[in-house]
C-alpha positions in Angstrom: 136.4 136.4 106.4 136.2 134.0 109.5 134.8 130.6 108.6 132.7 128.6 111.0 134.7 125.5 111.6 132.1 123.8 113.8 130.6 122.2 110.7 133.8 120.9 109.2 133.1 118.0 106.9 135.2 115.0 106.0 138.8 115.3 104.9 139.4 115.2 101.2 142.8 114.3 99.7 144.0 116.8 97.1 147.1 117.7 95.1 149.5 119.6 97.3 147.9 118.9 100.6 144.9 117.9 102.6 141.7 119.8 101.8 138.8 120.2 104.1 135.3 121.2 103.0 133.7 123.7 105.5 130.5 125.6 104.8 131.1 125.1 101.0 134.6 126.6 101.4 137.7 124.6 100.6 140.5 124.9 103.2 144.0 123.7 102.5 146.3 122.7 105.4 149.2 125.0 106.0 151.6 122.4 107.5 151.9 118.9 108.9 153.1 118.4 112.4 153.7 115.8 115.1 151.6 116.8 118.1 152.4 115.6 121.6 149.3 116.1 123.9 150.2 116.5 127.6 148.7 113.9 129.9 146.1 115.1 132.4 148.7 114.7 135.2 151.0 117.1 133.3 148.3 119.7 133.0 146.8 118.6 129.7 143.2 118.0 128.7 140.9 115.8 130.8 139.0 114.5 127.7 140.0 113.4 124.2 140.2 115.9 121.4 138.4 115.2 118.1 139.9 115.8 114.7 138.9 119.3 113.7 139.8 120.6 117.2 140.7 124.3 117.3 143.2 125.2 120.1 145.3 128.4 120.0 148.9 128.1 118.7 151.9 129.9 120.1 155.2 130.1 118.2 158.3 131.1 120.0 159.1 134.0 117.6 155.7 135.7 118.1 154.1 137.0 121.3 150.5 136.5 120.2 148.3 133.4 120.1 146.7 132.3 116.8 143.8 130.1 115.9 144.6 126.8 114.3 142.6 123.7 113.3 144.1 120.2 113.8 143.0 117.5 111.4 144.4 114.2 112.7 145.9 111.7 110.2 144.5 108.2 110.4 142.6 108.7 113.7 139.4 110.6 114.7 140.3 111.2 118.3 143.4 111.7 120.4 143.7 111.0 124.2 145.6 113.1 126.7 149.2 111.9 126.7 149.2 110.7 123.1 151.3 111.7 120.1 149.7 112.1 116.7 150.4 113.4 113.2 148.0 116.2 112.1 147.5 118.6 109.2 147.2 122.2 110.6 145.2 125.0 109.1 146.0 128.4 110.5 143.0 130.7 110.6 145.1 133.8 109.5 147.8 132.0 107.5 148.8 135.1 105.6 150.3 136.5 108.8 152.9 133.7 108.7 154.1 134.3 105.1 157.9 133.5 104.9 158.0 132.7 108.6 157.7 128.9 109.1 160.1 126.0 108.4 160.3 122.3 109.0 161.7 121.5 112.5 160.1 124.6 114.1 158.3 123.9 117.4 155.1 125.4 118.8 152.8 125.1 121.8 149.0 124.7 121.6 146.8 126.0 124.4 143.3 126.2 125.9 143.1 129.6 127.4 146.3 130.1 129.4 146.9 126.4 129.8 149.5 124.7 127.5 148.0 121.4 126.6 150.6 120.2 124.1 153.5 120.8 121.8 154.1 120.3 118.2 156.9 120.2 115.6 156.4 121.1 112.0 157.4 118.1 109.8 156.2 119.4 106.4 155.3 122.9 105.0 152.2 122.4 102.7 151.4 126.1 102.0 154.7 127.2 100.3 153.9 130.9 100.9 154.6 130.3 104.6 158.0 128.7 104.0 160.8 130.8 105.6 163.1 132.3 102.9 
C-alpha cells in the first residue's frame, strides 16, 4: 500500500528508531544518513527543503530510482548547500532487504537532476543490513 506522505505528522521517538505518524500509520525510519545538499550554483535546489521532503534516491548498485522520505534531525528546513543528518524512510524498503550497510553512499534527485548526496551512518531497519 502506498501511504500519502503529504500529511506527515510530527516525529515521535521510539525504541529502535524514529517513528513518524502518517494517516494513522506508524512509519519507522530505515536508516540514518548525512545528507549534503548541492548549492544552487552546483545544480541543486533553488529553495529550502522541509523535513518530510520526498526526493528519489539512487544507489550505485541499482539502476532504478526509489522514493524516500527525509526527516531532518534537529532542524525543520535545510538550505541549498547545507549538510544535515536525517532519518530516511524508503517507500519500498522490502526491496532493499540484506542490501544496505553503513558507509554506503547514494544520490538524491528531483527528476533527472541530482540535488545532493548522502552516506548511510546507521542502519535502523535491521532487515536491510547487508549480510
